[in-house]
PDB file with SEQRES, HELIX, SHEET and CRYST1 records, atoms N, CA, C and O in Angstrom:
SEQRES   1 A   87  MET ALA ASP TRP ARG ASN GLY ARG VAL ASN ASN ASN GLY          
SEQRES   2 A   87  ARG THR GLU ALA MET LEU GLU GLU GLU ASN SER ALA HIS          
SEQRES   3 A   87  VAL ASP GLY LEU SER SER LYS ILE SER ARG LEU LYS GLY          
SEQRES   4 A   87  LEU ALA LEU ASP ILE GLU SER ASP THR LYS ASP SER ASN          
SEQRES   5 A   87  ARG TYR LEU ASP GLY MET GLY THR ASP PHE ASP SER SER          
SEQRES   6 A   87  GLN GLY LEU LEU THR GLY ASN ARG GLU PHE GLN VAL LEU          
SEQRES   7 A   87  ASN PRO GLU LYS SER PHE GLU GLU ALA                          
HELIX    1 AA1 ARG A   14  LEU A   78  1                                  65    
CRYST1    1.000    1.000    1.000  90.00  90.00  90.00 P 1           1          
ATOM      1  N   MET A   1     116.441 -15.963 -39.873  1.00  0.00           N  
ATOM      2  CA  MET A   1     117.582 -15.124 -40.165  1.00  0.00           C  
ATOM      3  C   MET A   1     117.275 -14.255 -41.372  1.00  0.00           C  
ATOM      4  O   MET A   1     116.551 -14.671 -42.277  1.00  0.00           O  
ATOM      5  N   ALA A   2     117.823 -13.056 -41.386  1.00  0.00           N  
ATOM      6  CA  ALA A   2     117.534 -12.095 -42.450  1.00  0.00           C  
ATOM      7  C   ALA A   2     118.529 -12.225 -43.587  1.00  0.00           C  
ATOM      8  O   ALA A   2     119.710 -12.496 -43.373  1.00  0.00           O  
ATOM      9  N   ASP A   3     118.034 -12.027 -44.791  1.00  0.00           N  
ATOM     10  CA  ASP A   3     118.889 -11.959 -45.971  1.00  0.00           C  
ATOM     11  C   ASP A   3     118.940 -10.496 -46.380  1.00  0.00           C  
ATOM     12  O   ASP A   3     118.056 -10.026 -47.096  1.00  0.00           O  
ATOM     13  N   TRP A   4     119.948  -9.779 -45.944  1.00  0.00           N  
ATOM     14  CA  TRP A   4     120.026  -8.320 -46.130  1.00  0.00           C  
ATOM     15  C   TRP A   4     120.362  -7.925 -47.566  1.00  0.00           C  
ATOM     16  O   TRP A   4     120.186  -6.763 -47.933  1.00  0.00           O  
ATOM     17  N   ARG A   5     120.831  -8.841 -48.370  1.00  0.00           N  
ATOM     18  CA  ARG A   5     121.179  -8.496 -49.756  1.00  0.00           C  
ATOM     19  C   ARG A   5     119.953  -8.115 -50.580  1.00  0.00           C  
ATOM     20  O   ARG A   5     120.038  -7.203 -51.403  1.00  0.00           O  
ATOM     21  N   ASN A   6     118.838  -8.770 -50.390  1.00  0.00           N  
ATOM     22  CA  ASN A   6     117.645  -8.441 -51.165  1.00  0.00           C  
ATOM     23  C   ASN A   6     116.570  -7.764 -50.319  1.00  0.00           C  
ATOM     24  O   ASN A   6     115.465  -7.536 -50.811  1.00  0.00           O  
ATOM     25  N   GLY A   7     116.857  -7.441 -49.077  1.00  0.00           N  
ATOM     26  CA  GLY A   7     115.933  -6.704 -48.223  1.00  0.00           C  
ATOM     27  C   GLY A   7     114.784  -7.534 -47.680  1.00  0.00           C  
ATOM     28  O   GLY A   7     113.824  -6.973 -47.152  1.00  0.00           O  
ATOM     29  N   ARG A   8     114.853  -8.835 -47.792  1.00  0.00           N  
ATOM     30  CA  ARG A   8     113.762  -9.675 -47.307  1.00  0.00           C  
ATOM     31  C   ARG A   8     114.083 -10.233 -45.925  1.00  0.00           C  
ATOM     32  O   ARG A   8     115.229 -10.519 -45.579  1.00  0.00           O  
ATOM     33  N   VAL A   9     113.033 -10.367 -45.176  1.00  0.00           N  
ATOM     34  CA  VAL A   9     113.152 -11.005 -43.871  1.00  0.00           C  
ATOM     35  C   VAL A   9     112.499 -12.376 -44.002  1.00  0.00           C  
ATOM     36  O   VAL A   9     111.401 -12.500 -44.545  1.00  0.00           O  
ATOM     37  N   ASN A  10     113.158 -13.369 -43.517  1.00  0.00           N  
ATOM     38  CA  ASN A  10     112.647 -14.730 -43.666  1.00  0.00           C  
ATOM     39  C   ASN A  10     111.498 -15.041 -42.718  1.00  0.00           C  
ATOM     40  O   ASN A  10     111.034 -16.180 -42.683  1.00  0.00           O  
ATOM     41  N   ASN A  11     111.034 -14.086 -41.964  1.00  0.00           N  
ATOM     42  CA  ASN A  11     109.925 -14.308 -41.038  1.00  0.00           C  
ATOM     43  C   ASN A  11     108.598 -14.241 -41.794  1.00  0.00           C  
ATOM     44  O   ASN A  11     107.881 -13.243 -41.724  1.00  0.00           O  
ATOM     45  N   ASN A  12     108.287 -15.309 -42.510  1.00  0.00           N  
ATOM     46  CA  ASN A  12     107.026 -15.453 -43.237  1.00  0.00           C  
ATOM     47  C   ASN A  12     106.800 -14.351 -44.269  1.00  0.00           C  
ATOM     48  O   ASN A  12     105.653 -14.046 -44.594  1.00  0.00           O  
ATOM     49  N   GLY A  13     107.841 -13.761 -44.778  1.00  0.00           N  
ATOM     50  CA  GLY A  13     107.707 -12.758 -45.832  1.00  0.00           C  
ATOM     51  C   GLY A  13     106.966 -11.504 -45.412  1.00  0.00           C  
ATOM     52  O   GLY A  13     106.273 -10.899 -46.229  1.00  0.00           O  
ATOM     53  N   ARG A  14     107.096 -11.102 -44.160  1.00  0.00           N  
ATOM     54  CA  ARG A  14     106.370  -9.923 -43.677  1.00  0.00           C  
ATOM     55  C   ARG A  14     106.738  -8.657 -44.431  1.00  0.00           C  
ATOM     56  O   ARG A  14     105.864  -7.847 -44.739  1.00  0.00           O  
ATOM     57  N   THR A  15     108.013  -8.474 -44.734  1.00  0.00           N  
ATOM     58  CA  THR A  15     108.438  -7.267 -45.442  1.00  0.00           C  
ATOM     59  C   THR A  15     107.811  -7.224 -46.827  1.00  0.00           C  
ATOM     60  O   THR A  15     107.347  -6.173 -47.270  1.00  0.00           O  
ATOM     61  N   GLU A  16     107.798  -8.347 -47.503  1.00  0.00           N  
ATOM     62  CA  GLU A  16     107.203  -8.403 -48.838  1.00  0.00           C  
ATOM     63  C   GLU A  16     105.706  -8.111 -48.772  1.00  0.00           C  
ATOM     64  O   GLU A  16     105.179  -7.390 -49.618  1.00  0.00           O  
ATOM     65  N   ALA A  17     105.036  -8.652 -47.798  1.00  0.00           N  
ATOM     66  CA  ALA A  17     103.599  -8.413 -47.641  1.00  0.00           C  
ATOM     67  C   ALA A  17     103.328  -6.943 -47.343  1.00  0.00           C  
ATOM     68  O   ALA A  17     102.367  -6.365 -47.852  1.00  0.00           O  
ATOM     69  N   MET A  18     104.180  -6.343 -46.517  1.00  0.00           N  
ATOM     70  CA  MET A  18     104.007  -4.920 -46.202  1.00  0.00           C  
ATOM     71  C   MET A  18     104.199  -4.067 -47.450  1.00  0.00           C  
ATOM     72  O   MET A  18     103.454  -3.113 -47.675  1.00  0.00           O  
ATOM     73  N   LEU A  19     105.198  -4.410 -48.261  1.00  0.00           N  
ATOM     74  CA  LEU A  19     105.428  -3.661 -49.495  1.00  0.00           C  
ATOM     75  C   LEU A  19     104.254  -3.817 -50.458  1.00  0.00           C  
ATOM     76  O   LEU A  19     103.838  -2.850 -51.096  1.00  0.00           O  
ATOM     77  N   GLU A  20     103.726  -5.019 -50.560  1.00  0.00           N  
ATOM     78  CA  GLU A  20     102.558  -5.248 -51.417  1.00  0.00           C  
ATOM     79  C   GLU A  20     101.367  -4.428 -50.940  1.00  0.00           C  
ATOM     80  O   GLU A  20     100.631  -3.859 -51.746  1.00  0.00           O  
ATOM     81  N   GLU A  21     101.186  -4.372 -49.638  1.00  0.00           N  
ATOM     82  CA  GLU A  21     100.090  -3.600 -49.059  1.00  0.00           C  
ATOM     83  C   GLU A  21     100.259  -2.106 -49.362  1.00  0.00           C  
ATOM     84  O   GLU A  21      99.298  -1.430 -49.729  1.00  0.00           O  
ATOM     85  N   GLU A  22     101.473  -1.604 -49.206  1.00  0.00           N  
ATOM     86  CA  GLU A  22     101.749  -0.196 -49.522  1.00  0.00           C  
ATOM     87  C   GLU A  22     101.521   0.083 -51.000  1.00  0.00           C  
ATOM     88  O   GLU A  22     100.918   1.093 -51.364  1.00  0.00           O  
ATOM     89  N   ASN A  23     102.004  -0.813 -51.845  1.00  0.00           N  
ATOM     90  CA  ASN A  23     101.806  -0.636 -53.288  1.00  0.00           C  
ATOM     91  C   ASN A  23     100.322  -0.607 -53.642  1.00  0.00           C  
ATOM     92  O   ASN A  23      99.886   0.208 -54.455  1.00  0.00           O  
ATOM     93  N   SER A  24      99.558  -1.492 -53.033  1.00  0.00           N  
ATOM     94  CA  SER A  24      98.116  -1.511 -53.297  1.00  0.00           C  
ATOM     95  C   SER A  24      97.465  -0.203 -52.870  1.00  0.00           C  
ATOM     96  O   SER A  24      96.597   0.322 -53.567  1.00  0.00           O  
ATOM     97  N   ALA A  25      97.885   0.316 -51.731  1.00  0.00           N  
ATOM     98  CA  ALA A  25      97.337   1.595 -51.261  1.00  0.00           C  
ATOM     99  C   ALA A  25      97.698   2.720 -52.222  1.00  0.00           C  
ATOM    100  O   ALA A  25      96.869   3.582 -52.511  1.00  0.00           O  
ATOM    101  N   HIS A  26      98.926   2.716 -52.715  1.00  0.00           N  
ATOM    102  CA  HIS A  26      99.347   3.745 -53.674  1.00  0.00           C  
ATOM    103  C   HIS A  26      98.581   3.621 -54.994  1.00  0.00           C  
ATOM    104  O   HIS A  26      98.188   4.624 -55.589  1.00  0.00           O  
ATOM    105  N   VAL A  27      98.376   2.393 -55.439  1.00  0.00           N  
ATOM    106  CA  VAL A  27      97.619   2.171 -56.678  1.00  0.00           C  
ATOM    107  C   VAL A  27      96.189   2.682 -56.514  1.00  0.00           C  
ATOM    108  O   VAL A  27      95.649   3.319 -57.419  1.00  0.00           O  
ATOM    109  N   ASP A  28      95.579   2.409 -55.372  1.00  0.00           N  
ATOM    110  CA  ASP A  28      94.219   2.897 -55.119  1.00  0.00           C  
ATOM    111  C   ASP A  28      94.183   4.425 -55.109  1.00  0.00           C  
ATOM    112  O   ASP A  28      93.261   5.034 -55.652  1.00  0.00           O  
ATOM    113  N   GLY A  29      95.191   5.037 -54.487  1.00  0.00           N  
ATOM    114  CA  GLY A  29      95.265   6.502 -54.462  1.00  0.00           C  
ATOM    115  C   GLY A  29      95.422   7.086 -55.853  1.00  0.00           C  
ATOM    116  O   GLY A  29      94.770   8.074 -56.192  1.00  0.00           O  
ATOM    117  N   LEU A  30      96.286   6.479 -56.662  1.00  0.00           N  
ATOM    118  CA  LEU A  30      96.477   6.950 -58.039  1.00  0.00           C  
ATOM    119  C   LEU A  30      95.210   6.774 -58.861  1.00  0.00           C  
ATOM    120  O   LEU A  30      94.857   7.639 -59.663  1.00  0.00           O  
ATOM    121  N   SER A  31      94.537   5.664 -58.662  1.00  0.00           N  
ATOM    122  CA  SER A  31      93.293   5.410 -59.386  1.00  0.00           C  
ATOM    123  C   SER A  31      92.254   6.478 -59.066  1.00  0.00           C  
ATOM    124  O   SER A  31      91.550   6.958 -59.954  1.00  0.00           O  
ATOM    125  N   SER A  32      92.166   6.839 -57.809  1.00  0.00           N  
ATOM    126  CA  SER A  32      91.230   7.884 -57.391  1.00  0.00           C  
ATOM    127  C   SER A  32      91.584   9.229 -58.023  1.00  0.00           C  
ATOM    128  O   SER A  32      90.704   9.951 -58.493  1.00  0.00           O  
ATOM    129  N   LYS A  33      92.868   9.560 -58.031  1.00  0.00           N  
ATOM    130  CA  LYS A  33      93.308  10.829 -58.624  1.00  0.00           C  
ATOM    131  C   LYS A  33      93.048  10.852 -60.126  1.00  0.00           C  
ATOM    132  O   LYS A  33      92.641  11.878 -60.672  1.00  0.00           O  
ATOM    133  N   ILE A  34      93.280   9.735 -60.788  1.00  0.00           N  
ATOM    134  CA  ILE A  34      93.039   9.653 -62.232  1.00  0.00           C  
ATOM    135  C   ILE A  34      91.550   9.832 -62.527  1.00  0.00           C  
ATOM    136  O   ILE A  34      91.185  10.506 -63.490  1.00  0.00           O  
ATOM    137  N   SER A  35      90.703   9.239 -61.713  1.00  0.00           N  
ATOM    138  CA  SER A  35      89.259   9.398 -61.907  1.00  0.00           C  
ATOM    139  C   SER A  35      88.844  10.856 -61.758  1.00  0.00           C  
ATOM    140  O   SER A  35      88.029  11.354 -62.535  1.00  0.00           O  
ATOM    141  N   ARG A  36      89.405  11.546 -60.758  1.00  0.00           N  
ATOM    142  CA  ARG A  36      89.090  12.969 -60.579  1.00  0.00           C  
ATOM    143  C   ARG A  36      89.582  13.789 -61.758  1.00  0.00           C  
ATOM    144  O   ARG A  36      88.877  14.677 -62.236  1.00  0.00           O  
ATOM    145  N   LEU A  37      90.792  13.498 -62.233  1.00  0.00           N  
ATOM    146  CA  LEU A  37      91.330  14.222 -63.386  1.00  0.00           C  
ATOM    147  C   LEU A  37      90.485  13.988 -64.633  1.00  0.00           C  
ATOM    148  O   LEU A  37      90.262  14.909 -65.418  1.00  0.00           O  
ATOM    149  N   LYS A  38      90.019  12.766 -64.813  1.00  0.00           N  
ATOM    150  CA  LYS A  38      89.165  12.467 -65.963  1.00  0.00           C  
ATOM    151  C   LYS A  38      87.872  13.272 -65.874  1.00  0.00           C  
ATOM    152  O   LYS A  38      87.413  13.830 -66.872  1.00  0.00           O  
ATOM    153  N   GLY A  39      87.289  13.332 -64.687  1.00  0.00           N  
ATOM    154  CA  GLY A  39      86.075  14.121 -64.494  1.00  0.00           C  
ATOM    155  C   GLY A  39      86.302  15.589 -64.794  1.00  0.00           C  
ATOM    156  O   GLY A  39      85.470  16.233 -65.434  1.00  0.00           O  
ATOM    157  N   LEU A  40      87.432  16.124 -64.333  1.00  0.00           N  
ATOM    158  CA  LEU A  40      87.760  17.523 -64.617  1.00  0.00           C  
ATOM    159  C   LEU A  40      87.951  17.750 -66.107  1.00  0.00           C  
ATOM    160  O   LEU A  40      87.490  18.756 -66.647  1.00  0.00           O  
ATOM    161  N   ALA A  41      88.621  16.833 -66.767  1.00  0.00           N  
ATOM    162  CA  ALA A  41      88.849  16.971 -68.210  1.00  0.00           C  
ATOM    163  C   ALA A  41      87.523  16.963 -68.966  1.00  0.00           C  
ATOM    164  O   ALA A  41      87.344  17.736 -69.906  1.00  0.00           O  
ATOM    165  N   LEU A  42      86.603  16.105 -68.568  1.00  0.00           N  
ATOM    166  CA  LEU A  42      85.294  16.059 -69.223  1.00  0.00           C  
ATOM    167  C   LEU A  42      84.501  17.337 -68.964  1.00  0.00           C  
ATOM    168  O   LEU A  42      83.812  17.835 -69.853  1.00  0.00           O  
ATOM    169  N   ASP A  43      84.602  17.872 -67.733  1.00  0.00           N  
ATOM    170  CA  ASP A  43      83.937  19.144 -67.424  1.00  0.00           C  
ATOM    171  C   ASP A  43      84.516  20.281 -68.255  1.00  0.00           C  
ATOM    172  O   ASP A  43      83.776  21.123 -68.764  1.00  0.00           O  
ATOM    173  N   ILE A  44      85.831  20.306 -68.390  1.00  0.00           N  
ATOM    174  CA  ILE A  44      86.488  21.348 -69.193  1.00  0.00           C  
ATOM    175  C   ILE A  44      86.050  21.233 -70.650  1.00  0.00           C  
ATOM    176  O   ILE A  44      85.781  22.240 -71.305  1.00  0.00           O  
ATOM    177  N   GLU A  45      85.980  20.005 -71.153  1.00  0.00           N  
ATOM    178  CA  GLU A  45      85.544  19.800 -72.538  1.00  0.00           C  
ATOM    179  C   GLU A  45      84.126  20.326 -72.741  1.00  0.00           C  
ATOM    180  O   GLU A  45      83.844  21.006 -73.728  1.00  0.00           O  
ATOM    181  N   SER A  46      83.243  20.010 -71.808  1.00  0.00           N  
ATOM    182  CA  SER A  46      81.853  20.452 -71.908  1.00  0.00           C  
ATOM    183  C   SER A  46      81.757  21.978 -71.857  1.00  0.00           C  
ATOM    184  O   SER A  46      81.043  22.583 -72.656  1.00  0.00           O  
ATOM    185  N   ASP A  47      82.476  22.598 -70.919  1.00  0.00           N  
ATOM    186  CA  ASP A  47      82.473  24.061 -70.813  1.00  0.00           C  
ATOM    187  C   ASP A  47      83.037  24.708 -72.065  1.00  0.00           C  
ATOM    188  O   ASP A  47      82.534  25.737 -72.515  1.00  0.00           O  
ATOM    189  N   THR A  48      84.073  24.116 -72.625  1.00  0.00           N  
ATOM    190  CA  THR A  48      84.685  24.658 -73.839  1.00  0.00           C  
ATOM    191  C   THR A  48      83.709  24.602 -75.008  1.00  0.00           C  
ATOM    192  O   THR A  48      83.591  25.562 -75.770  1.00  0.00           O  
ATOM    193  N   LYS A  49      83.013  23.484 -75.147  1.00  0.00           N  
ATOM    194  CA  LYS A  49      82.028  23.361 -76.226  1.00  0.00           C  
ATOM    195  C   LYS A  49      80.907  24.382 -76.054  1.00  0.00           C  
ATOM    196  O   LYS A  49      80.481  25.010 -77.023  1.00  0.00           O  
ATOM    197  N   ASP A  50      80.425  24.549 -74.809  1.00  0.00           N  
ATOM    198  CA  ASP A  50      79.377  25.538 -74.547  1.00  0.00           C  
ATOM    199  C   ASP A  50      79.858  26.948 -74.872  1.00  0.00           C  
ATOM    200  O   ASP A  50      79.128  27.732 -75.480  1.00  0.00           O  
ATOM    201  N   SER A  51      81.075  27.267 -74.471  1.00  0.00           N  
ATOM    202  CA  SER A  51      81.632  28.596 -74.739  1.00  0.00           C  
ATOM    203  C   SER A  51      81.788  28.835 -76.234  1.00  0.00           C  
ATOM    204  O   SER A  51      81.500  29.929 -76.720  1.00  0.00           O  
ATOM    205  N   ASN A  52      82.235  27.835 -76.956  1.00  0.00           N  
ATOM    206  CA  ASN A  52      82.390  27.980 -78.408  1.00  0.00           C  
ATOM    207  C   ASN A  52      81.044  28.188 -79.097  1.00  0.00           C  
ATOM    208  O   ASN A  52      80.936  28.985 -80.028  1.00  0.00           O  
ATOM    209  N   ARG A  53      80.012  27.466 -78.634  1.00  0.00           N  
ATOM    210  CA  ARG A  53      78.674  27.673 -79.209  1.00  0.00           C  
ATOM    211  C   ARG A  53      78.193  29.095 -78.927  1.00  0.00           C  
ATOM    212  O   ARG A  53      77.618  29.745 -79.800  1.00  0.00           O  
ATOM    213  N   TYR A  54      78.428  29.572 -77.714  1.00  0.00           N  
ATOM    214  CA  TYR A  54      78.034  30.933 -77.338  1.00  0.00           C  
ATOM    215  C   TYR A  54      78.762  31.959 -78.205  1.00  0.00           C  
ATOM    216  O   TYR A  54      78.150  32.900 -78.709  1.00  0.00           O  
ATOM    217  N   LEU A  55      80.058  31.774 -78.374  1.00  0.00           N  
ATOM    218  CA  LEU A  55      80.842  32.702 -79.195  1.00  0.00           C  
ATOM    219  C   LEU A  55      80.413  32.650 -80.657  1.00  0.00           C  
ATOM    220  O   LEU A  55      80.378  33.684 -81.324  1.00  0.00           O  
ATOM    221  N   ASP A  56      80.088  31.469 -81.163  1.00  0.00           N  
ATOM    222  CA  ASP A  56      79.586  31.363 -82.537  1.00  0.00           C  
ATOM    223  C   ASP A  56      78.293  32.155 -82.696  1.00  0.00           C  
ATOM    224  O   ASP A  56      78.087  32.833 -83.702  1.00  0.00           O  
ATOM    225  N   GLY A  57      77.426  32.061 -81.692  1.00  0.00           N  
ATOM    226  CA  GLY A  57      76.177  32.824 -81.723  1.00  0.00           C  
ATOM    227  C   GLY A  57      76.431  34.317 -81.689  1.00  0.00           C  
ATOM    228  O   GLY A  57      75.747  35.086 -82.365  1.00  0.00           O  
ATOM    229  N   MET A  58      77.416  34.729 -80.902  1.00  0.00           N  
ATOM    230  CA  MET A  58      77.761  36.154 -80.852  1.00  0.00           C  
ATOM    231  C   MET A  58      78.279  36.622 -82.201  1.00  0.00           C  
ATOM    232  O   MET A  58      77.981  37.739 -82.624  1.00  0.00           O  
ATOM    233  N   GLY A  59      79.042  35.793 -82.873  1.00  0.00           N  
ATOM    234  CA  GLY A  59      79.553  36.152 -84.197  1.00  0.00           C  
ATOM    235  C   GLY A  59      78.411  36.370 -85.174  1.00  0.00           C  
ATOM    236  O   GLY A  59      78.436  37.302 -85.977  1.00  0.00           O  
ATOM    237  N   THR A  60      77.408  35.503 -85.098  1.00  0.00           N  
ATOM    238  CA  THR A  60      76.236  35.651 -85.962  1.00  0.00           C  
ATOM    239  C   THR A  60      75.495  36.942 -85.632  1.00  0.00           C  
ATOM    240  O   THR A  60      75.057  37.656 -86.534  1.00  0.00           O  
ATOM    241  N   ASP A  61      75.352  37.242 -84.341  1.00  0.00           N  
ATOM    242  CA  ASP A  61      74.687  38.483 -83.930  1.00  0.00           C  
ATOM    243  C   ASP A  61      75.449  39.701 -84.424  1.00  0.00           C  
ATOM    244  O   ASP A  61      74.842  40.662 -84.898  1.00  0.00           O  
ATOM    245  N   PHE A  62      76.768  39.674 -84.320  1.00  0.00           N  
ATOM    246  CA  PHE A  62      77.566  40.805 -84.793  1.00  0.00           C  
ATOM    247  C   PHE A  62      77.455  40.957 -86.309  1.00  0.00           C  
ATOM    248  O   PHE A  62      77.401  42.074 -86.822  1.00  0.00           O  
ATOM    249  N   ASP A  63      77.422  39.842 -87.015  1.00  0.00           N  
ATOM    250  CA  ASP A  63      77.254  39.906 -88.469  1.00  0.00           C  
ATOM    251  C   ASP A  63      75.914  40.546 -88.824  1.00  0.00           C  
ATOM    252  O   ASP A  63      75.835  41.357 -89.747  1.00  0.00           O  
ATOM    253  N   SER A  64      74.856  40.179 -88.086  1.00  0.00           N  
ATOM    254  CA  SER A  64      73.538  40.772 -88.325  1.00  0.00           C  
ATOM    255  C   SER A  64      73.559  42.262 -88.024  1.00  0.00           C  
ATOM    256  O   SER A  64      73.004  43.061 -88.779  1.00  0.00           O  
ATOM    257  N   SER A  65      74.197  42.636 -86.922  1.00  0.00           N  
ATOM    258  CA  SER A  65      74.291  44.053 -86.561  1.00  0.00           C  
ATOM    259  C   SER A  65      75.068  44.822 -87.611  1.00  0.00           C  
ATOM    260  O   SER A  65      74.708  45.949 -87.952  1.00  0.00           O  
ATOM    261  N   GLN A  66      76.111  44.232 -88.117  1.00  0.00           N  
ATOM    262  CA  GLN A  66      76.909  44.893 -89.147  1.00  0.00           C  
ATOM    263  C   GLN A  66      76.061  45.121 -90.395  1.00  0.00           C  
ATOM    264  O   GLN A  66      76.154  46.171 -91.030  1.00  0.00           O  
ATOM    265  N   GLY A  67      75.238  44.141 -90.743  1.00  0.00           N  
ATOM    266  CA  GLY A  67      74.352  44.299 -91.892  1.00  0.00           C  
ATOM    267  C   GLY A  67      73.366  45.441 -91.689  1.00  0.00           C  
ATOM    268  O   GLY A  67      73.114  46.215 -92.612  1.00  0.00           O  
ATOM    269  N   LEU A  68      72.807  45.552 -90.484  1.00  0.00           N  
ATOM    270  CA  LEU A  68      71.881  46.647 -90.191  1.00  0.00           C  
ATOM    271  C   LEU A  68      72.584  47.992 -90.256  1.00  0.00           C  
ATOM    272  O   LEU A  68      72.051  48.947 -90.821  1.00  0.00           O  
ATOM    273  N   LEU A  69      73.769  48.069 -89.685  1.00  0.00           N  
ATOM    274  CA  LEU A  69      74.510  49.336 -89.699  1.00  0.00           C  
ATOM    275  C   LEU A  69      74.909  49.724 -91.113  1.00  0.00           C  
ATOM    276  O   LEU A  69      74.873  50.900 -91.474  1.00  0.00           O  
ATOM    277  N   THR A  70      75.287  48.742 -91.908  1.00  0.00           N  
ATOM    278  CA  THR A  70      75.648  49.024 -93.299  1.00  0.00           C  
ATOM    279  C   THR A  70      74.431  49.544 -94.055  1.00  0.00           C  
ATOM    280  O   THR A  70      74.538  50.495 -94.829  1.00  0.00           O  
ATOM    281  N   GLY A  71      73.269  48.920 -93.831  1.00  0.00           N  
ATOM    282  CA  GLY A  71      72.041  49.380 -94.467  1.00  0.00           C  
ATOM    283  C   GLY A  71      71.684  50.787 -94.035  1.00  0.00           C  
ATOM    284  O   GLY A  71      71.250  51.597 -94.853  1.00  0.00           O  
ATOM    285  N   ASN A  72      71.861  51.088 -92.756  1.00  0.00           N  
ATOM    286  CA  ASN A  72      71.581  52.419 -92.228  1.00  0.00           C  
ATOM    287  C   ASN A  72      72.515  53.437 -92.857  1.00  0.00           C  
ATOM    288  O   ASN A  72      72.083  54.526 -93.235  1.00  0.00           O  
ATOM    289  N   ARG A  73      73.763  53.101 -92.971  1.00  0.00           N  
ATOM    290  CA  ARG A  73      74.751  54.015 -93.558  1.00  0.00           C  
ATOM    291  C   ARG A  73      74.418  54.275 -95.027  1.00  0.00           C  
ATOM    292  O   ARG A  73      74.485  55.415 -95.489  1.00  0.00           O  
ATOM    293  N   GLU A  74      74.064  53.229 -95.753  1.00  0.00           N  
ATOM    294  CA  GLU A  74      73.704  53.401 -97.165  1.00  0.00           C  
ATOM    295  C   GLU A  74      72.461  54.273 -97.297  1.00  0.00           C  
ATOM    296  O   GLU A  74      72.368  55.094 -98.210  1.00  0.00           O  
ATOM    297  N   PHE A  75      71.505  54.096 -96.386  1.00  0.00           N  
ATOM    298  CA  PHE A  75      70.296  54.915 -96.414  1.00  0.00           C  
ATOM    299  C   PHE A  75      70.649  56.382 -96.193  1.00  0.00           C  
ATOM    300  O   PHE A  75      70.130  57.264 -96.878  1.00  0.00           O  
ATOM    301  N   GLN A  76      71.539  56.637 -95.229  1.00  0.00           N  
ATOM    302  CA  GLN A  76      71.926  58.021 -94.934  1.00  0.00           C  
ATOM    303  C   GLN A  76      72.680  58.648 -96.094  1.00  0.00           C  
ATOM    304  O   GLN A  76      72.538  59.845 -96.344  1.00  0.00           O  
ATOM    305  N   VAL A  77      73.466  57.874 -96.795  1.00  0.00           N  
ATOM    306  CA  VAL A  77      74.201  58.408 -97.945  1.00  0.00           C  
ATOM    307  C   VAL A  77      73.222  58.759 -99.059  1.00  0.00           C  
ATOM    308  O   VAL A  77      73.369  59.792 -99.712  1.00  0.00           O  
ATOM    309  N   LEU A  78      72.228  57.909 -99.279  1.00  0.00           N  
ATOM    310  CA  LEU A  78      71.262  58.149-100.352  1.00  0.00           C  
ATOM    311  C   LEU A  78      70.222  59.205 -99.973  1.00  0.00           C  
ATOM    312  O   LEU A  78      69.713  59.904-100.848  1.00  0.00           O  
ATOM    313  N   ASN A  79      69.903  59.329 -98.697  1.00  0.00           N  
ATOM    314  CA  ASN A  79      68.880  60.261 -98.215  1.00  0.00           C  
ATOM    315  C   ASN A  79      69.429  61.085 -97.056  1.00  0.00           C  
ATOM    316  O   ASN A  79      69.009  60.870 -95.919  1.00  0.00           O  
ATOM    317  N   PRO A  80      70.337  62.005 -97.290  1.00  0.00           N  
ATOM    318  CA  PRO A  80      70.976  62.729 -96.189  1.00  0.00           C  
ATOM    319  C   PRO A  80      70.008  63.602 -95.406  1.00  0.00           C  
ATOM    320  O   PRO A  80      70.291  63.915 -94.250  1.00  0.00           O  
ATOM    321  N   GLU A  81      68.888  64.009 -95.974  1.00  0.00           N  
ATOM    322  CA  GLU A  81      67.969  64.895 -95.271  1.00  0.00           C  
ATOM    323  C   GLU A  81      67.011  64.135 -94.352  1.00  0.00           C  
ATOM    324  O   GLU A  81      66.358  64.759 -93.514  1.00  0.00           O  
ATOM    325  N   LYS A  82      66.905  62.817 -94.481  1.00  0.00           N  
ATOM    326  CA  LYS A  82      65.989  62.023 -93.659  1.00  0.00           C  
ATOM    327  C   LYS A  82      66.778  61.195 -92.644  1.00  0.00           C  
ATOM    328  O   LYS A  82      67.896  60.751 -92.906  1.00  0.00           O  
ATOM    329  N   SER A  83      66.164  61.006 -91.487  1.00  0.00           N  
ATOM    330  CA  SER A  83      66.764  60.079 -90.529  1.00  0.00           C  
ATOM    331  C   SER A  83      66.214  58.689 -90.813  1.00  0.00           C  
ATOM    332  O   SER A  83      65.214  58.551 -91.518  1.00  0.00           O  
ATOM    333  N   PHE A  84      66.846  57.677 -90.281  1.00  0.00           N  
ATOM    334  CA  PHE A  84      66.445  56.295 -90.537  1.00  0.00           C  
ATOM    335  C   PHE A  84      65.050  56.027 -89.978  1.00  0.00           C  
ATOM    336  O   PHE A  84      64.282  55.270 -90.572  1.00  0.00           O  
ATOM    337  N   GLU A  85      64.706  56.654 -88.812  1.00  0.00           N  
ATOM    338  CA  GLU A  85      63.407  56.418 -88.193  1.00  0.00           C  
ATOM    339  C   GLU A  85      62.275  57.046 -88.993  1.00  0.00           C  
ATOM    340  O   GLU A  85      61.146  56.559 -88.934  1.00  0.00           O  
ATOM    341  N   GLU A  86      62.545  58.114 -89.741  1.00  0.00           N  
ATOM    342  CA  GLU A  86      61.502  58.804 -90.501  1.00  0.00           C  
ATOM    343  C   GLU A  86      61.076  58.018 -91.728  1.00  0.00           C  
ATOM    344  O   GLU A  86      59.974  58.227 -92.233  1.00  0.00           O  
ATOM    345  N   ALA A  87      61.893  57.147 -92.207  1.00  0.00           N  
ATOM    346  CA  ALA A  87      61.622  56.448 -93.469  1.00  0.00           C  
ATOM    347  C   ALA A  87      60.495  55.474 -93.348  1.00  0.00           C  
ATOM    348  O   ALA A  87      60.147  54.809 -94.324  1.00  0.00           O  
TER     349      ALA A  87                                                      
END                                                                             
């Protein structure tokens, strides 16, 4: 006989076993999704670090270029009749 108040069937606990089985399947699915998300997060972290290193290098290159341009400008101010290549 069924006990409808708590949703259980007295036939060897089949309903409870089915719910446990469903819960286990859902837990396995969530575990798989969490693993994929963790992998994506680690990939994003790695890409971000690589991009930041690249941008830092570009900043250094721009600083060097600025120094060269400043030197060229100072040369032109001091020697207006000569080009930078002639010096």
